[in-house]
Phi, psi and omega in degrees: 000324180300326180292326180290326179291320179278118179247146175291158182309320179298318185287334183262357176119334179286144182258022178117203190308311185293310179296321179298319182292317182293323178292324178295322175299341183296340184258006183256062172064229185293346175295352176299342180293325181303306181294327181295329183269319185276320185248041189289348178267355181269119181290328176299309180291322176301321181295318177293318182298322180297314178294324179292324179290317175297319175300313177303315178299317180295323181294322180290317179296316180294331178300318175295316177295323180295332177299324179280330182291340180297330183278355178260106182302147178051300179295316183294322180292318181293321176299311179307312178297321182290320180292315179297323177296320176301313179300316179296318178297318178296323176298308181299315178299317183295312181295320180296311179297320184292318178292332180274355177087017180265145172262149182204166178247122184289135177299149175073304187262349185300321176296325179287322177304320183296338181282346179287134178241097173202000000 
């Protein structure tokens, strides 16, 4: 089953190094703009860029919420740490999948990304 999940770049839509690198940039914050402008014709890069954009929007929204959570001792801090850790894991997974040429659907935010039409 592990062999079925891992697909080479050609089979999943990535055309190798350039597309994989652009897809990986999608998960690095504001750098999501680069793949959206440079590789707008690549469905593989676009799918990663949509997820990276949704992740960036979620990080910004949570950044404002986190500012309020700082004032709630212990529980607020724990919530903040857990959510930022989740974001970090999603970034690492996204970059790893993109560099290996795999397409994937991000947990929680993946369904929102599919709704973007560009």
